[in-house]
N, C-alpha and C positions, 0 to 999 in steps of 0.2 A: 739571680735565677730568673729565667724567662717565664712568661705566662704560658700555661699549658694550652694546647689547641682548644678551640671553641667547640663545645658539644651543644648543639641546638641552641646557640646564642646564650650560653650560660657564662657569666663572668664571675670569677671568684674575687671576694673582697679579702685581701690579706692584711692581717694586723689592724683591722678596723680602718684601713686607708680607703675611704669612700671616694675621695677625689681621683685617685688613680683608676678605680673601677669605672667611674663615670667617664673618664677620659677614654678608656678602652671601649666603652659602649658607644660613645660619640664617634670614635674611629671606625667601628664596625658599621654604624648607621651611615656614615659618610661614604664608605666604600660601596655600600649597597645602593646608594643614590637616594636615600630616604630624604635627606635635607633638600636636595635639588627638587624632588617631587613636591615637597612641602612648599618651597618658595614659588614654584610654578603655579600651584593651586591657590595661593593666597589671594590673587587678583585674577580677574578675567583676562584671558589671552585672546586677542583678536585672531580670527582665522588666518589672516595674512601673516601675523607674527608666528602663529603655530606652524604654518608651512615653512616659513623661513628658518625657524629653529630646527625643525625636523630635517630639512635639506642640509643645514649646516652640520648637524650631528652625523648624518650619513657620510658627508664629504670628509669630515674629520676622522671618522672610523676607517674609511678607505685609505686616507693618507697615513694614519698611524699604522695600519696593517702593512701598507707598502713599505714604509720606512723601517719597521721592525724586520720585515723580510730582507731588505737590503742590508741592514746592519748585521743580521745573522749570517748572511752570505759573505760579508767581508770578514767577520770574526770567526769563520769556520776554521777548523784545524785539519791537519793531515792533508794539505794540498800538495800536489806534485810540484807546482811552480807557484810559491806564495806571492811573488811579485811579477805577474805577467807583464810583458812589455819592457821590463827593465833588463839591462845587461849585467 
């Protein structure tokens, strides 16, 4: 049985299985970017490193968005000619 949807970050512990619940909490925190934020604030980040990281994240977000758009374009259904240019 799958774990039910999260309600305000509540994790159910089933049959006293705490390891599974901690794994789910870690997965949630990882998706939210909590661990990345924690790792970044452990040590001082120079302003140049900060700018480089921010620029990299912006470029990566643009690239990922563009690639997802292209993939969705290719995988779309109900096209009149699914293989344009082919005979």
